[in-house]
The first five atom37 places (N, CA, C, CB, O) and aatype in JSON, in Angstrom:
{
  "aatype": [12, 9, 3, 2, 14, 1, 18, 14, 8, 15, 9, 10, 9, 0, 1, 6, 5, 10, 3, 15, 2, 7, 16, 14, 9, 13, 3, 6, 2, 7, 3, 14, 19, 11, 9, 16, 9, 0, 15, 15, 6, 4, 7, 10, 1, 7, 10, 15, 6, 9, 3, 9, 2, 15, 7, 9, 0, 5, 16, 3, 19, 11, 19, 15, 9, 14, 10, 14, 16, 16, 9, 17, 2, 9, 11, 19, 16, 3, 3, 19, 19, 13, 16, 2, 7, 18, 16, 7, 6, 11, 12, 18, 7, 1, 19, 15, 11, 18, 3, 14, 1, 15, 10, 7, 9, 2, 10, 18, 13, 11, 11, 2, 7],
  "atom_mask": [
    [1, 1, 1, 1, 1],
    [1, 1, 1, 1, 1],
    [1, 1, 1, 1, 1],
    [1, 1, 1, 1, 1],
    [1, 1, 1, 1, 1],
    [1, 1, 1, 1, 1],
    [1, 1, 1, 1, 1],
    [1, 1, 1, 1, 1],
    [1, 1, 1, 1, 1],
    [1, 1, 1, 1, 1],
    [1, 1, 1, 1, 1],
    [1, 1, 1, 1, 1],
    [1, 1, 1, 1, 1],
    [1, 1, 1, 1, 1],
    [1, 1, 1, 1, 1],
    [1, 1, 1, 1, 1],
    [1, 1, 1, 1, 1],
    [1, 1, 1, 1, 1],
    [1, 1, 1, 1, 1],
    [1, 1, 1, 1, 1],
    [1, 1, 1, 1, 1],
    [1, 1, 1, 0, 1],
    [1, 1, 1, 1, 1],
    [1, 1, 1, 1, 1],
    [1, 1, 1, 1, 1],
    [1, 1, 1, 1, 1],
    [1, 1, 1, 1, 1],
    [1, 1, 1, 1, 1],
    [1, 1, 1, 1, 1],
    [1, 1, 1, 0, 1],
    [1, 1, 1, 1, 1],
    [1, 1, 1, 1, 1],
    [1, 1, 1, 1, 1],
    [1, 1, 1, 1, 1],
    [1, 1, 1, 1, 1],
    [1, 1, 1, 1, 1],
    [1, 1, 1, 1, 1],
    [1, 1, 1, 1, 1],
    [1, 1, 1, 1, 1],
    [1, 1, 1, 1, 1],
    [1, 1, 1, 1, 1],
    [1, 1, 1, 1, 1],
    [1, 1, 1, 0, 1],
    [1, 1, 1, 1, 1],
    [1, 1, 1, 1, 1],
    [1, 1, 1, 0, 1],
    [1, 1, 1, 1, 1],
    [1, 1, 1, 1, 1],
    [1, 1, 1, 1, 1],
    [1, 1, 1, 1, 1],
    [1, 1, 1, 1, 1],
    [1, 1, 1, 1, 1],
    [1, 1, 1, 1, 1],
    [1, 1, 1, 1, 1],
    [1, 1, 1, 0, 1],
    [1, 1, 1, 1, 1],
    [1, 1, 1, 1, 1],
    [1, 1, 1, 1, 1],
    [1, 1, 1, 1, 1],
    [1, 1, 1, 1, 1],
    [1, 1, 1, 1, 1],
    [1, 1, 1, 1, 1],
    [1, 1, 1, 1, 1],
    [1, 1, 1, 1, 1],
    [1, 1, 1, 1, 1],
    [1, 1, 1, 1, 1],
    [1, 1, 1, 1, 1],
    [1, 1, 1, 1, 1],
    [1, 1, 1, 1, 1],
    [1, 1, 1, 1, 1],
    [1, 1, 1, 1, 1],
    [1, 1, 1, 1, 1],
    [1, 1, 1, 1, 1],
    [1, 1, 1, 1, 1],
    [1, 1, 1, 1, 1],
    [1, 1, 1, 1, 1],
    [1, 1, 1, 1, 1],
    [1, 1, 1, 1, 1],
    [1, 1, 1, 1, 1],
    [1, 1, 1, 1, 1],
    [1, 1, 1, 1, 1],
    [1, 1, 1, 1, 1],
    [1, 1, 1, 1, 1],
    [1, 1, 1, 1, 1],
    [1, 1, 1, 0, 1],
    [1, 1, 1, 1, 1],
    [1, 1, 1, 1, 1],
    [1, 1, 1, 0, 1],
    [1, 1, 1, 1, 1],
    [1, 1, 1, 1, 1],
    [1, 1, 1, 1, 1],
    [1, 1, 1, 1, 1],
    [1, 1, 1, 0, 1],
    [1, 1, 1, 1, 1],
    [1, 1, 1, 1, 1],
    [1, 1, 1, 1, 1],
    [1, 1, 1, 1, 1],
    [1, 1, 1, 1, 1],
    [1, 1, 1, 1, 1],
    [1, 1, 1, 1, 1],
    [1, 1, 1, 1, 1],
    [1, 1, 1, 1, 1],
    [1, 1, 1, 1, 1],
    [1, 1, 1, 0, 1],
    [1, 1, 1, 1, 1],
    [1, 1, 1, 1, 1],
    [1, 1, 1, 1, 1],
    [1, 1, 1, 1, 1],
    [1, 1, 1, 1, 1],
    [1, 1, 1, 1, 1],
    [1, 1, 1, 1, 1],
    [1, 1, 1, 1, 1],
    [1, 1, 1, 0, 1]
  ],
  "atom_positions": [
    [[0.83, -1.18, 0.0], [0.0, 0.0, 0.0], [0.88, 1.25, 0.0], [-0.94, -0.01, 1.2], [1.89, 1.3, 0.7]],
    [[0.48, 2.23, -0.78], [1.21, 3.5, -0.84], [0.73, 4.39, 0.3], [1.02, 4.2, -2.23], [-0.46, 4.42, 0.61]],
    [[1.66, 5.11, 0.91], [1.3, 6.04, 1.98], [0.78, 7.33, 1.35], [2.53, 6.33, 2.93], [1.56, 8.19, 0.95]],
    [[-0.53, 7.46, 1.25], [-1.17, 8.6, 0.62], [-1.99, 9.34, 1.67], [-2.05, 8.16, -0.57], [-2.91, 8.76, 2.24]],
    [[-1.67, 10.62, 1.95], [-2.4, 11.35, 2.99], [-3.88, 11.55, 2.69], [-1.75, 12.68, 3.2], [-4.64, 11.88, 3.6]],
    [[-4.3, 11.37, 1.45], [-5.73, 11.48, 1.13], [-6.5, 10.24, 1.57], [-5.92, 11.69, -0.38], [-7.73, 10.27, 1.68]],
    [[-5.78, 9.14, 1.82], [-6.42, 7.88, 2.19], [-5.76, 7.27, 3.43], [-6.35, 6.89, 1.01], [-5.13, 6.22, 3.34]],
    [[-5.89, 7.94, 4.59], [-5.2, 7.46, 5.79], [-5.95, 6.37, 6.55], [-4.95, 8.61, 6.71], [-5.42, 5.81, 7.51]],
    [[-7.17, 6.06, 6.13], [-8.01, 5.12, 6.86], [-8.12, 3.81, 6.06], [-9.41, 5.72, 7.11], [-7.58, 3.69, 4.96]],
    [[-8.82, 2.85, 6.63], [-9.03, 1.6, 5.91], [-10.49, 1.18, 6.02], [-8.11, 0.48, 6.45], [-11.21, 1.56, 6.95]],
    [[-10.9, 0.38, 5.06], [-12.28, -0.09, 5.02], [-12.3, -1.56, 4.61], [-13.14, 0.77, 4.05], [-11.52, -1.99, 3.76]],
    [[-13.21, -2.29, 5.21], [-13.43, -3.69, 4.87], [-14.91, -3.82, 4.55], [-13.0, -4.66, 6.05], [-15.76, -3.37, 5.32]],
    [[-15.21, -4.43, 3.42], [-16.6, -4.63, 3.01], [-16.83, -6.13, 2.91], [-16.91, -3.91, 1.64], [-16.09, -6.84, 2.23]],
    [[-17.88, -6.6, 3.6], [-18.15, -8.04, 3.65], [-19.63, -8.29, 3.38], [-17.74, -8.63, 5.04], [-20.47, -7.4, 3.49]],
    [[-19.94, -9.53, 3.02], [-21.3, -9.93, 2.71], [-21.58, -11.29, 3.33], [-21.54, -9.97, 1.17], [-20.7, -12.15, 3.4]],
    [[-22.82, -11.48, 3.78], [-23.2, -12.78, 4.31], [-23.13, -13.82, 3.2], [-24.63, -12.74, 4.92], [-23.57, -13.58, 2.08]],
    [[-22.56, -14.97, 3.53], [-22.47, -16.05, 2.57], [-23.81, -16.78, 2.53], [-21.31, -17.02, 2.92], [-24.41, -17.05, 3.57]],
    [[-24.27, -17.11, 1.32], [-25.55, -17.78, 1.12], [-25.35, -19.16, 0.51], [-26.48, -16.94, 0.24], [-24.39, -19.38, -0.23]],
    [[-26.26, -20.07, 0.82], [-26.21, -21.39, 0.17], [-26.87, -21.29, -1.21], [-26.9, -22.49, 1.04], [-27.27, -20.2, -1.62]],
    [[-26.99, -22.4, -1.91], [-27.54, -22.4, -3.27], [-29.01, -22.0, -3.32], [-27.37, -23.76, -3.89], [-29.52, -21.66, -4.39]],
    [[-29.69, -22.02, -2.18], [-31.1, -21.6, -2.12], [-31.25, -20.15, -1.69], [-31.87, -22.49, -1.17], [-32.37, -19.65, -1.57]],
    [[-30.12, -19.46, -1.46], [-30.18, -18.07, -1.03], [-30.39, -17.89, 0.46], [0.0, 0.0, 0.0], [-30.71, -16.8, 0.92]],
    [[-30.2, -18.96, 1.22], [-30.35, -18.92, 2.67], [-29.0, -18.63, 3.32], [-30.95, -20.25, 3.2], [-28.0, -19.24, 2.94]],
    [[-28.96, -17.71, 4.29], [-27.68, -17.43, 4.95], [-27.08, -18.67, 5.61], [-27.88, -16.33, 6.0], [-27.8, -19.52, 6.13]],
    [[-25.76, -18.74, 5.58], [-25.02, -19.83, 6.22], [-24.54, -19.33, 7.58], [-23.82, -20.32, 5.33], [-24.03, -18.22, 7.69]],
    [[-24.69, -20.15, 8.61], [-24.3, -19.77, 9.97], [-23.17, -20.67, 10.46], [-25.49, -19.85, 10.92], [-23.08, -21.83, 10.07]],
    [[-22.31, -20.12, 11.32], [-21.23, -20.92, 11.91], [-21.75, -21.66, 13.13], [-20.03, -20.02, 12.28], [-22.94, -21.61, 13.44]],
    [[-20.84, -22.35, 13.83], [-21.23, -23.17, 14.98], [-21.77, -22.34, 16.15], [-20.05, -23.98, 15.45], [-22.43, -22.87, 17.04]],
    [[-21.5, -21.02, 16.14], [-22.02, -20.15, 17.2], [-23.34, -19.49, 16.82], [-21.0, -19.08, 17.53], [-23.92, -18.75, 17.61]],
    [[-23.82, -19.78, 15.61], [-25.07, -19.19, 15.16], [-24.91, -17.83, 14.51], [0.0, 0.0, 0.0], [-25.89, -17.15, 14.22]],
    [[-23.64, -17.42, 14.27], [-23.38, -16.14, 13.61], [-23.31, -16.35, 12.1], [-22.08, -15.5, 14.13], [-22.82, -17.38, 11.64]],
    [[-23.79, -15.37, 11.32], [-23.7, -15.53, 9.87], [-22.24, -15.56, 9.4], [-24.45, -14.39, 9.16], [-21.4, -14.82, 9.9]],
    [[-21.96, -16.43, 8.44], [-20.63, -16.51, 7.84], [-20.54, -15.4, 6.8], [-20.36, -17.94, 7.21], [-21.42, -15.27, 5.95]],
    [[-19.47, -14.62, 6.86], [-19.31, -13.5, 5.93], [-18.07, -13.7, 5.09], [-19.24, -12.16, 6.69], [-17.07, -14.26, 5.54]],
    [[-18.15, -13.24, 3.86], [-17.01, -13.28, 2.96], [-16.57, -11.83, 2.68], [-17.35, -14.04, 1.63], [-17.41, -10.94, 2.58]],
    [[-15.27, -11.61, 2.55], [-14.75, -10.29, 2.27], [-14.93, -9.98, 0.79], [-13.25, -10.18, 2.68], [-14.52, -10.75, -0.08]],
    [[-15.56, -8.84, 0.53], [-15.79, -8.39, -0.84], [-14.66, -7.46, -1.27], [-17.15, -7.68, -0.96], [-14.17, -7.56, -2.4]],
    [[-14.26, -6.56, -0.39], [-13.19, -5.61, -0.69], [-12.53, -5.15, 0.59], [-13.74, -4.4, -1.48], [-13.16, -5.09, 1.65]],
    [[-11.26, -4.85, 0.49], [-10.49, -4.3, 1.59], [-9.56, -3.26, 0.98], [-9.68, -5.42, 2.38], [-8.84, -3.56, 0.03]],
    [[-9.58, -2.04, 1.51], [-8.81, -0.98, 0.88], [-8.47, 0.13, 1.85], [-9.58, -0.42, -0.3], [-9.07, 0.25, 2.92]],
    [[-7.5, 0.94, 1.46], [-7.3, 2.21, 2.13], [-8.45, 3.11, 1.67], [-5.88, 2.85, 1.79], [-9.05, 2.86, 0.63]],
    [[-8.76, 4.14, 2.45], [-9.84, 5.03, 2.08], [-9.67, 6.38, 2.75], [-11.21, 4.42, 2.45], [-8.86, 6.54, 3.67]],
    [[-10.44, 7.34, 2.29], [-10.45, 8.66, 2.89], [-11.84, 8.98, 3.4], [0.0, 0.0, 0.0], [-12.83, 8.74, 2.71]],
    [[-11.92, 9.52, 4.59], [-13.2, 9.94, 5.17], [-13.58, 11.26, 4.54], [-13.13, 10.05, 6.74], [-12.8, 12.22, 4.6]],
    [[-14.75, 11.33, 3.94], [-15.17, 12.54, 3.24], [-16.34, 13.24, 3.91], [-15.52, 12.21, 1.83], [-16.63, 14.39, 3.57]],
    [[-17.03, 12.59, 4.83], [-18.13, 13.26, 5.49], [-18.8, 12.4, 6.52], [0.0, 0.0, 0.0], [-18.89, 11.18, 6.39]],
    [[-19.29, 13.06, 7.57], [-20.08, 12.41, 8.6], [-21.42, 13.11, 8.69], [-19.35, 12.42, 9.97], [-21.47, 14.34, 8.76]],
    [[-22.5, 12.36, 8.69], [-23.85, 12.89, 8.85], [-24.2, 13.97, 7.83], [-24.01, 13.44, 10.24], [-24.85, 14.97, 8.17]],
    [[-23.78, 13.77, 6.61], [-24.14, 14.69, 5.53], [-25.17, 14.01, 4.64], [-22.89, 15.14, 4.72], [-24.81, 13.32, 3.68]],
    [[-26.43, 14.21, 4.95], [-27.48, 13.56, 4.19], [-28.06, 14.57, 3.21], [-28.59, 12.99, 5.13], [-28.53, 15.64, 3.61]],
    [[-28.03, 14.23, 1.93], [-28.59, 15.09, 0.9], [-29.82, 14.38, 0.35], [-27.54, 15.39, -0.23], [-29.7, 13.44, -0.44]],
    [[-31.0, 14.83, 0.76], [-32.26, 14.2, 0.35], [-32.39, 14.19, -1.18], [-33.46, 14.93, 0.98], [-32.9, 13.22, -1.74]],
    [[-31.94, 15.25, -1.84], [-32.1, 15.37, -3.29], [-31.18, 14.45, -4.08], [-31.86, 16.78, -3.7], [-31.42, 14.25, -5.27]],
    [[-30.17, 13.9, -3.47], [-29.24, 13.05, -4.21], [-29.67, 11.59, -4.25], [-27.86, 13.14, -3.61], [-29.01, 10.77, -4.88]],
    [[-30.76, 11.26, -3.58], [-31.24, 9.88, -3.56], [-30.51, 9.02, -2.56], [0.0, 0.0, 0.0], [-30.62, 7.8, -2.6]],
    [[-29.77, 9.64, -1.66], [-29.04, 8.89, -0.66], [-29.85, 8.92, 0.62], [-27.61, 9.48, -0.43], [-29.99, 9.96, 1.26]],
    [[-30.39, 7.78, 0.99], [-31.2, 7.7, 2.2], [-30.47, 6.92, 3.27], [-32.56, 7.06, 1.9], [-29.69, 6.02, 2.96]],
    [[-30.71, 7.27, 4.51], [-30.15, 6.54, 5.63], [-28.63, 6.43, 5.55], [-30.75, 5.15, 5.7], [-28.06, 5.35, 5.63]],
    [[-27.99, 7.58, 5.39], [-26.54, 7.62, 5.26], [-25.94, 8.48, 6.36], [-26.12, 8.14, 3.89], [-26.41, 9.58, 6.61]],
    [[-24.9, 7.98, 7.01], [-24.19, 8.73, 8.02], [-22.78, 9.09, 7.59], [-24.15, 7.94, 9.29], [-22.25, 10.13, 7.99]],
    [[-22.16, 8.24, 6.78], [-20.75, 8.37, 6.48], [-20.51, 8.26, 4.97], [-19.94, 7.31, 7.23], [-21.13, 7.45, 4.28]],
    [[-19.59, 9.1, 4.47], [-19.15, 9.02, 3.08], [-17.64, 8.82, 3.08], [-19.56, 10.32, 2.27], [-16.91, 9.57, 3.74]],
    [[-17.18, 7.81, 2.36], [-15.75, 7.56, 2.21], [-15.4, 7.49, 0.73], [-15.32, 6.26, 2.94], [-16.24, 7.18, -0.12]],
    [[-14.15, 7.77, 0.44], [-13.63, 7.68, -0.91], [-12.65, 6.51, -0.96], [-12.96, 9.01, -1.35], [-11.74, 6.41, -0.14]],
    [[-12.86, 5.64, -1.94], [-12.01, 4.45, -2.1], [-11.3, 4.55, -3.46], [-12.85, 3.12, -1.99], [-11.96, 4.7, -4.49]],
    [[-9.97, 4.48, -3.48], [-9.24, 4.67, -4.74], [-9.1, 3.4, -5.57], [-7.89, 5.21, -4.44], [-8.05, 3.18, -6.19]],
    [[-10.12, 2.57, -5.61], [-10.05, 1.33, -6.39], [-11.27, 1.23, -7.3], [-9.97, 0.09, -5.46], [-12.3, 0.72, -6.87]],
    [[-11.18, 1.71, -8.54], [-12.35, 1.71, -9.42], [-12.91, 0.33, -9.7], [-12.01, 2.37, -10.71], [-14.12, 0.21, -9.93]],
    [[-12.1, -0.72, -9.7], [-12.62, -2.05, -9.99], [-13.43, -2.62, -8.83], [-11.47, -2.99, -10.32], [-14.18, -3.58, -9.01]],
    [[-13.29, -2.03, -7.64], [-14.05, -2.5, -6.48], [-15.55, -2.36, -6.7], [-13.65, -1.73, -5.23], [-16.32, -3.15, -6.16]],
    [[-15.95, -1.39, -7.47], [-17.37, -1.09, -7.66], [-18.16, -2.29, -8.17], [-17.52, 0.07, -8.62], [-19.35, -2.42, -7.87]],
    [[-17.54, -3.14, -8.92], [-18.27, -4.26, -9.51], [-18.62, -5.32, -8.48], [-17.45, -4.89, -10.62], [-19.47, -6.17, -8.73]],
    [[-17.99, -5.29, -7.33], [-18.25, -6.3, -6.3], [-19.19, -5.83, -5.21], [-16.97, -6.72, -5.69], [-19.82, -6.66, -4.55]],
    [[-19.31, -4.54, -4.98], [-20.08, -4.01, -3.85], [-21.57, -3.99, -4.17], [-19.6, -2.6, -3.48], [-21.99, -3.67, -5.28]],
    [[-22.37, -4.33, -3.15], [-23.83, -4.27, -3.27], [-24.38, -3.48, -2.09], [-24.45, -5.7, -3.33], [-23.8, -3.48, -1.0]],
    [[-25.5, -2.83, -2.32], [-26.2, -2.17, -1.22], [-26.55, -3.25, -0.2], [-27.5, -1.41, -1.72], [-26.95, -4.35, -0.58]],
    [[-26.4, -2.96, 1.04], [-26.61, -3.84, 2.2], [-25.37, -4.64, 2.6], [-27.74, -4.8, 1.93], [-25.41, -5.37, 3.59]],
    [[-24.25, -4.53, 1.84], [-23.02, -5.17, 2.31], [-22.61, -4.51, 3.62], [-21.88, -5.05, 1.24], [-22.89, -3.34, 3.86]],
    [[-21.94, -5.27, 4.46], [-21.48, -4.76, 5.75], [-20.15, -4.03, 5.59], [-21.33, -5.92, 6.77], [-19.33, -4.39, 4.76]],
    [[-19.96, -2.98, 6.41], [-18.77, -2.15, 6.34], [-18.11, -2.08, 7.71], [-19.12, -0.73, 5.83], [-18.78, -1.94, 8.73]],
    [[-16.78, -2.19, 7.73], [-15.99, -1.88, 8.92], [-14.99, -0.82, 8.49], [-15.28, -3.17, 9.53], [-14.08, -1.09, 7.7]],
    [[-15.16, 0.4, 9.01], [-14.26, 1.51, 8.73], [-13.33, 1.66, 9.92], [-15.05, 2.84, 8.45], [-13.79, 1.71, 11.06]],
    [[-12.03, 1.74, 9.67], [-11.05, 1.93, 10.74], [-10.35, 3.27, 10.53], [-10.02, 0.77, 10.77], [-9.75, 3.51, 9.49]],
    [[-10.44, 4.14, 11.54], [-9.79, 5.43, 11.51], [-8.29, 5.23, 11.64], [-10.33, 6.35, 12.64], [-7.81, 4.65, 12.62]],
    [[-7.54, 5.7, 10.65], [-6.1, 5.51, 10.63], [-5.34, 6.29, 11.69], [0.0, 0.0, 0.0], [-4.18, 5.98, 11.97]],
    [[-5.97, 7.3, 12.28], [-5.31, 8.12, 13.31], [-5.6, 7.62, 14.72], [-5.75, 9.56, 13.18], [-4.71, 7.59, 15.57]],
    [[-6.85, 7.22, 14.96], [-7.25, 6.85, 16.32], [-7.45, 5.35, 16.52], [-8.52, 7.56, 16.67], [-7.47, 4.88, 17.66]],
    [[-7.59, 4.61, 15.43], [-7.86, 3.18, 15.54], [-9.33, 2.87, 15.79], [0.0, 0.0, 0.0], [-9.72, 1.71, 15.85]],
    [[-10.16, 3.92, 15.94], [-11.59, 3.73, 16.17], [-12.23, 3.04, 14.98], [-12.29, 5.08, 16.45], [-11.9, 3.32, 13.83]],
    [[-13.15, 2.13, 15.27], [-13.86, 1.41, 14.22], [-15.32, 1.87, 14.17], [-13.77, -0.11, 14.44], [-15.94, 2.09, 15.21]],
    [[-15.83, 2.0, 12.97], [-17.25, 2.27, 12.74], [-17.79, 1.11, 11.92], [-17.49, 3.65, 12.02], [-17.18, 0.69, 10.94]],
    [[-18.93, 0.62, 12.32], [-19.58, -0.49, 11.63], [-20.84, 0.04, 10.96], [-19.9, -1.66, 12.6], [-21.5, 0.93, 11.48]],
    [[-21.17, -0.52, 9.82], [-22.37, -0.06, 9.15], [-22.75, -0.94, 7.99], [0.0, 0.0, 0.0], [-22.28, -2.07, 7.85]],
    [[-23.62, -0.39, 7.16], [-24.13, -1.11, 6.0], [-24.17, -0.15, 4.81], [-25.55, -1.7, 6.29], [-24.61, 0.99, 4.93]],
    [[-23.7, -0.62, 3.65], [-23.67, 0.2, 2.44], [-25.09, 0.64, 2.09], [-23.03, -0.58, 1.25], [-26.02, -0.17, 2.05]],
    [[-25.25, 1.96, 1.85], [-26.54, 2.46, 1.41], [-26.5, 2.92, -0.05], [-26.99, 3.63, 2.31], [-27.52, 2.92, -0.73]],
    [[-25.3, 3.3, -0.53], [-25.15, 3.7, -1.92], [-23.67, 3.78, -2.25], [-25.85, 5.06, -2.2], [-22.84, 3.97, -1.35]],
    [[-23.32, 3.64, -3.51], [-21.96, 3.86, -3.96], [-22.03, 4.61, -5.28], [-21.19, 2.51, -4.11], [-22.98, 4.46, -6.05]],
    [[-21.01, 5.42, -5.52], [-20.99, 6.31, -6.67], [-19.64, 6.21, -7.35], [-21.29, 7.78, -6.23], [-18.65, 6.71, -6.82]],
    [[-19.57, 5.58, -8.53], [-18.29, 5.45, -9.22], [-17.76, 6.8, -9.69], [-18.42, 4.51, -10.4], [-18.52, 7.66, -10.14]],
    [[-16.47, 6.97, -9.59], [-15.78, 8.19, -10.04], [-14.62, 7.77, -10.93], [-15.28, 9.05, -8.83], [-14.29, 6.58, -11.01]],
    [[-14.01, 8.72, -11.59], [-12.92, 8.38, -12.52], [-11.7, 7.79, -11.82], [-12.5, 9.61, -13.28], [-10.97, 7.0, -12.42]],
    [[-11.48, 8.14, -10.55], [-10.31, 7.62, -9.84], [-10.67, 6.73, -8.67], [-9.47, 8.77, -9.35], [-9.85, 6.51, -7.78]],
    [[-11.87, 6.21, -8.65], [-12.3, 5.34, -7.55], [-13.79, 5.43, -7.35], [0.0, 0.0, 0.0], [-14.54, 5.67, -8.3]],
    [[-14.23, 5.23, -6.13], [-15.66, 5.33, -5.84], [-15.88, 6.06, -4.52], [-16.31, 3.92, -5.79], [-15.02, 6.06, -3.63]],
    [[-17.03, 6.68, -4.42], [-17.5, 7.2, -3.15], [-18.49, 6.19, -2.61], [-18.14, 8.64, -3.3], [-19.39, 5.75, -3.32]],
    [[-18.33, 5.82, -1.36], [-19.18, 4.83, -0.74], [-19.89, 5.48, 0.44], [-18.37, 3.57, -0.28], [-19.26, 6.17, 1.24]],
    [[-21.18, 5.27, 0.53], [-21.98, 5.84, 1.61], [-22.49, 4.7, 2.47], [-23.16, 6.7, 1.05], [-22.93, 3.68, 1.95]],
    [[-22.44, 4.89, 3.78], [-22.98, 3.85, 4.64], [-23.64, 4.42, 5.87], [-21.91, 2.88, 5.04], [-23.34, 5.52, 6.32]],
    [[-24.56, 3.63, 6.4], [-25.31, 3.96, 7.61], [-24.6, 3.29, 8.77], [-26.81, 3.51, 7.51], [-24.42, 2.07, 8.77]],
    [[-24.19, 4.07, 9.78], [-23.52, 3.51, 10.95], [-24.46, 2.56, 11.68], [-23.03, 4.62, 11.9], [-25.65, 2.84, 11.83]],
    [[-23.89, 1.43, 12.13], [-24.64, 0.41, 12.84], [-25.86, -0.02, 12.05], [-25.06, 0.91, 14.21], [-26.9, -0.37, 12.6]],
    [[-25.71, 0.02, 10.71], [-26.79, -0.26, 9.77], [-27.41, -1.57, 9.9], [0.0, 0.0, 0.0], [-28.33, -1.9, 9.15]]
  ]
}
């Protein structure tokens, strides 16, 4: 990973694993089994900036991810773990929208979604 001050944080995007019938798979503890969809450095672009006119509903956080190919794997409702690169604080949520850009994507998620 390149040390880029625009992307000091990290993000992990995961999805519940489903069987051939579309039913979630659970582990021995009864927790859903999740598969990693994407893991990347990212930049925090906004907290609690909801723009009703943009079609973004139930959004608390906006991050920028510098991986344009990631967009093909992400789905609305995927789980998000955002880690603050300065404090180590983690935010958990669920993807509410993503917006492809020429140099990556903007990802919006609802905290504790």
